N, C-alpha and C positions, 0 to 999 in steps of 0.2 A: 737947407731945407729939412735937416733931421730934427733940429730944435723946433722949427715952426709946425712941423707934422707931429711932434709929440705933444706940442700944445693943444693941437685940435682934437687929437684922439687920445683916449686914455690907453693905458699899456695893454689892457685886454683887446683891444681893438686894432692895435697895429703891431705887426711882426716883421722881423728881419731875419729870421731863423732860415739857415740856409735849405732845409728841407721844405719849409713852406713857401718859400720863394721859388723853388722848384715845382712845387704843386700848383700853386694859385698863378705863375707866370707863365703856364703853357696850357695848349689845349690838346687835341688827340694827333696833331701832326707831330711827326718825329724828326723833321729836317732841321728843326731850329732849337737852338740852346737857350733855355730861360735864363734871364740875367736882370731881374728887376732889383731895385733899390730897397722897396718896402712893399708891404701889402697892407691896405688899409679896409676897414669895415664900417662903412657909415651906417647910421641908423635912421637919418631923416633928412628930408629934403634940405633943411638949413645946413647940415653938414657938408651935403655934396656942393652946395653953393660954395660954402666957405672954402672947400678943397679946391674947386677948379679956380676961384679967385687967388687962392694962394699959388696954385701951379703957374699962373700967368704972373704974379708978382714976383716969384722966386725963380721962374724959368724952368721948370722940371715938368715931363710929359706924364700923361695918364693913360693907362690901359685898361678899359672896362673889362671884367671878369665876370661870367654868369657861370653856368653849368660846366662850360671849357669842354662841349662836346664838338665843337666845330673841328673841320678838316681842312682850313685853309691857312691856318696860323693867325686868324685875326685876333685871337686872344693871346698871342705870345708877346711877353715883355723881354727884349733881347738886348736892350741898350739902357739898363739902369732907371727905366721908367718906374713910377708908383702904379701899381696894380690896385684898381678900385674893385673890391669883391661887393657883390649884392647879396652874400649870403644871409645877412641879418635883416635885409628889407625883403621880407619873404610873407608878407602879411597878405590877405585879401581884406580891403579896408571898407569895401561895403558891396551892397547888392540891391539893384534896383528890380524888382520883379516885374512892375509893368513894361519897362524898356529892356528887359532881360540882359541887363548890363552889369558885369562884374568890374569893380575897380580893384586893381593889383598893383602891388609893389614889383619892382623889376625882377626881384628875386624869387618870385612865387615859381616853382617848378610846373611845368607843363602838365605833368600827371596829376597835382595837386588841383590844379584848376579843373581838369576834365572830371575829377572825383567830386569837386564842389558842385560843378553843373549837375553831375548825376545825382546827387543828394537833393536837389531841387526840381528833379524830373525834366533836366535840361542837356543839352550836349555841347561840348566845346570839340569841333570836328578836326582840327589842326592835330595831326598825328603822326608821330614817327619811332624809330626804334629806341630813339634816347630820350622819349618823353617821361621816362623816371628820374632823369638827373639834368635836363636841359632847362632852362629857366626863359620866363616870359620875356624878359629884356633881351636876351641874346636871340630869342625868335624873332622878336622885332627888329633887332640890328641887322639880321641877314634875311629877313623875311622868308622864313622857314616854310617849307612846303610839305613834303612827306607823303603818305601813301594813300591820301583821300584827295588830293587836288582835283582829280577828274570831276568830282562831284562838288566840292565845298570850297574850292579855291585855296590860296595862300594865307599865310598869317595877316597880310596886309587889307585881305576882304572882311576881318573880324574885328579890327582896331577901329573904335569909334572915338577916341580920344587919347591924348597923350600929354603927360607933363614931363618936360626936358630941361635940362639944364645946358645951354650951350656952352661952346668952347670959351667964349667970354665970360660966362658965369651968370648969363641971364636966364631968367625963368619963363619959358613959354608953356602956356596951357593951350594946347591945339586942338580945337573943333568942340571941346566940351561934351562929348557924347551926342552930338547931335546928328539926326538923319540928314537934314537938309540944312545946308549953310553956304549959301552963294555970296560970300564977303571976300572973294579974292584967293589969293594963292593959300592953299592948304598944305601947311609946313608939315603937317603930321607925316605926309607921304613923302616928303623929303628926308625924314629920319628914319623911316621903315626902309630898311636895306642900305643904310648910309655906314653900317659896320662900325658904328662909334667913333667917325671921324670928325663930325659936325658937333656931337655933344652926348651927354649922357642921357638915356631914357631912365627915369625915375618911377614913373607910374603909368598905368595904361587903362584906360576903359574898354572892355572885351565883351563883344557881343557873344551870346550864347543862343543856340538854336533848339528848336524841338528835336527831341532824339528820333533818329530812325527807327523804323519797323524792325522785327528780328531779321538777321542776315543770315544768307547762305553763302558758302564759298564754293569754288569750283575750280579745279586745276584742270588745264588742256595741255595735252602734248601736241606740238606743232612740229611738222617735217622741215620747215624752213623759216628764214625770219620773215620774208613777205607773208607767209601764212598767219603770223600773229596779227597783223594789220586787216587782212580779210576777216580774221575771226572778231577782231575789234568792231569792224563795220557791222558784221552781222548781228552782233549783240546789241549794238547801240541803237540800231533802227527799232527795236522794240523793249529795251530794258534799259533803266537807268541805273548805271554802274556806279558803285561807291568807290571801287578801286579796279584796276587794270594793270598788274604788275606782270614783269617777264623775268626769267632768268635763264641763263643756259645750263646745258647738261653738266659741264664742268662745274658751275656754280652749286647745282645741285648735289653734284658729287662731293664737294667740299663740305657743306653743310650736313650731309647725311653722315659723312665720316666724322666730323666733329661732335654731333649730338646723338649718334647711333640711331638714326631715324630710318623707317622703312622707305621704300621707293613709293612714289605717290600712283605709279600707274605699272602695268605688268611689264611693258617694254620701253626701254629708253627712247627718249626723242631728243633732237637737236636743241629744241627750244621749248619753254613751258610758259604758259599764261596762266596768272591766277587772278580770279574774278571775285569781286564782293558785289551783292545786290540784295534787294528786298526779297523776303522769303514770299510777298505776296505776287512777284514776278516769276515765281519758279515756273509756271507753265510757259511763258513767253521765253524763259531762258533754255528750257528743255526744247523748246521747238527751234531755237536759235543753235542749240548745240547739235541737233539732228541734221539741220541744213548744212553746218560746218563740216559734218562726216560725209556727207553726200558730196559736198564741193571738194573734198580732199585737203582742206586746210587744217583739220584737226584730225589727229590719228586715233587719239583716245581722250578719256577725261574721266574725272572722279568728282562727285558732289557730296558736300559735307551733309551728314544725317543727324548730327548733334554739334552743340557749342564746343564740345571737347574734340571733335573731329575737326571742326573749323579752325580751333586754334593749333592743331597739329599741322594743317596745311599752311595756315600763315607761318609756322615756325620754319618752313621750308624757305621762304621768301626772307623774313626778317632776322634769321639767324646767319645770313650769309656774310655779312660785314665781320660780324665777330668770328665767324669760322675761318676767315682768310687773314685775320690779324697776325697770327704766327709766322706768315710769310712776308710780312712787311710790305704789304700791297702799295704800288705808286698808283695813287687814284686820279681819275679824272672824272668830273662831274659836267655832263655836256647836255645841251639841248637843241634840237632842230624842229622844224614843223613836221607835222606827221607824215605829211605828204611827201616831204624830202628824206624821211627816215631811212627808206630801204636803200636809196641810192648812197645816202651818206654813210650807212653803216658798211656797205658793200667796198666803198672806198678807204673808209677807216680800216676796216679789218685786214684789207690787203697791204696797207701801210703797216699797221702794226705787226703783220706776219713776217713782213720783209724785214722790219727793224730789230725785232726781237724774235728770231726763230727758235731761240734756245729757251725762251720764257713761256711760261703758262699765262695766259689771256683771259680773263674772267669777265663776261658781260652780265649786266644785271639793270634793272631800274625801273622807273615809273613810267613805263612805256606809253601808257594812256595819255600822258600829257606831255609826251615828246623828250623825256629824261631819261638818259643814258648814263650809267655808272660803269667806266671802264676801269678795270683793276688789274695791273700788271704785276705778277707776283715773283717776288725775289728768289731765286734758285738757291739751295744750300750751298755754303762754301763763298758765296758773293758778300762781300764787306756792304753794309749799307751806304755808305759814301760812294763807293764805285757803282753800285746798282743805280742810286739816285742820279748821280751823272750822267750814265748812259740813258736814262729815261728823259732826263731833262733835254738832252740833245735833240730828242724827236719831238717834243711837245710842240715846237714851232710849226712843224709840218702837220701835225694834228690840228692844231688851231687854225692853221690855214685852210684846211677842209672844213671845219666849222664855218669860219668866215664865206668860204665860197656858198655854203649852202644857207647861208643867213641865219646862222644859230649864235648860240651863246657859249664861251668858254666857261661859264660857271653857272648853272641851272639853278643850284639851291644852297650851295655850300659857301657862297661868298668868293670874293676875290682875295683878301687878306694880304698876307706875303707871298704866298705860293703863287699866285697869278697874276700879282701886282704889274710885272713886266709885260705881260701879255695883253693888258687890256684893250690895246688898240685893235685886236682881232675881232672884238665885239662892239667896240664903241668909236665912233669916228673922231677925228682930231678936234673938230668943232665941239662935240660933245664933252671930251675931256677937257677941253679949255672951260667950258661951263662949269663943270664939276669942281675944277680948282678955283674957278671964282667964286661959287658957293661956299667952298670950305674956307675962303680968305675971309668971307662975310660972317659966317657963323664961329669960325676959330681963328681969329686974326693972329695970334701969335704960335698957332701951330702946336698946342698942347694936348690935342685929342687924338690919341691912338695913333701917333706919327708913323709913316712907312706902309701904314696899311692902305689898299685900294688904290691911291693915287700915287704912293712913293713920295 
């Protein structure tokens, strides 16, 4: 394998240095030890094809690597695989103004695409805290969501075409950017969310949108979890929301301490909602806020008066994950239907409180689309291994509750290694069997990201 790889890539685009292997062989999960055999940096579609065919011929496995911002171990190479970094395939290759389509290589950073759109008076709406380092290929592989799904949908909704190299080394050009294409199976959607287990996304045609008007941000203090949904309903009756996020008082305390931020409201509340909406809807939003005050589902609120204040309010939500990182949080990314959310959270909170009475439990998430982020924080003095083992023991009980409420054990972070063994809580045996069959069709020798998603 070593000689064949060295023949395929120049020395400047292949590395076996120990620090490089650790860097490119891991993502933001901390539960796994990176141990790839090499990292390669292709620059062309032909090189990717040659690499995949070599992997089939030589019998080695490949792990795709984008911005490595994932939280499920989907980009971890732990068994001597070759990491395929798309860092050098980072160009926007073309733009069709009439179609509002940008043709991107897989390594284009999400924030770079957002800036490209803005320069042309357009908008790429898929956004999240890691947009400055995540890559389009990784976004596609995990069907990334983020903070504005309630209005704009997921990555899937913006991908008009894909160029992929299957696990067999074949090139598929899926959909060609068409709006209408009623010619059978749309393979594009099989690769979106497949976590690199069927093949490698090399290029994408991405739709851009008209930019929204000026936005306002409002933070509400709510006395109970149910009150968040009463507020959401009140606002959605008259306002098109761009975002509806929530966080607990503990989450707020953590981010305020880490970033030395002032409290958004005079008095603390158990839960907070952050809303974003068009400035043109300000009167309707103000009326909804007054109704919420009258109904008692909101205790207080603050409205941004400038872009700078809006950014400060957003920092209260977007800074949470980073503020929790020093406490090695055990993360769970869950979703249930909005109508089931209050009952689910009540049951989940009871389970977590009983299982981890000595642990801090931090809730936040994109509640407007049914997505909850559960973070259990490691106490000082606990080893990471002991902490993870303790948390792992309770995960099946938590996922059982998710299944009872018809939800997903992974809303937007993917399955990867972390939740691979729990897939059956969200997918039926029949579905898993079909997924395995598809894996065999597209990746007959099992060279693509082995061990992820399906095991």
